[in-house]
C-alpha positions in Angstrom: 42.5 18.7 -53.2 39.5 19.7 -54.4 38.1 20.9 -51.6 40.7 23.5 -51.7 40.5 24.8 -54.4 39.3 28.4 -55.1 35.0 29.1 -54.8 33.8 30.5 -58.6 32.3 33.3 -57.3 31.8 37.0 -55.5 33.5 38.2 -53.0 31.9 40.9 -50.6 33.6 44.1 -50.1 37.2 43.6 -48.1 36.6 39.6 -48.8 39.4 37.6 -49.2 40.1 34.9 -50.3 42.1 32.0 -50.4 43.2 28.2 -52.5 43.8 26.7 -55.2 44.4 26.5 -58.7 44.2 23.6 -61.0 45.3 23.8 -65.1 44.1 21.2 -67.6 47.1 19.2 -68.4 48.9 21.9 -71.6 50.7 19.5 -74.5 54.5 19.8 -73.6 54.6 21.5 -77.6 53.2 24.6 -76.4 56.1 26.0 -74.8 53.9 28.9 -72.9 50.9 29.5 -71.4 50.1 33.1 -69.8 46.8 32.7 -67.0 45.2 35.7 -67.5 41.8 36.8 -64.7 40.4 40.1 -65.8 38.9 42.3 -62.2 35.2 43.2 -62.5 33.5 45.4 -60.3 30.4 43.0 -59.4 28.1 46.3 -58.6 28.6 48.3 -61.8 30.6 46.0 -64.0 33.6 48.5 -64.9 36.6 46.8 -65.9 39.1 47.1 -63.4 42.8 45.5 -64.1 44.0 42.2 -65.8 46.6 39.0 -63.6 48.9 38.3 -65.5 50.9 35.2 -64.6 52.8 33.2 -67.7 53.7 30.0 -67.4 57.0 28.2 -69.2 56.0 24.4 -70.7 58.6 22.4 -70.4 
């Protein structure tokens, strides 16, 4: 499964990547955890946006 994990790094222009994200175990009393991914232009350092995915812990 680790071979299918997303690699760390910078994509080429118009590049595509696919794979899985793996997380550490979350305590069941956490209730909710947000995965936040901040997009940055690797050349200029400009912020390009943010992806937020909520995860409900049961």
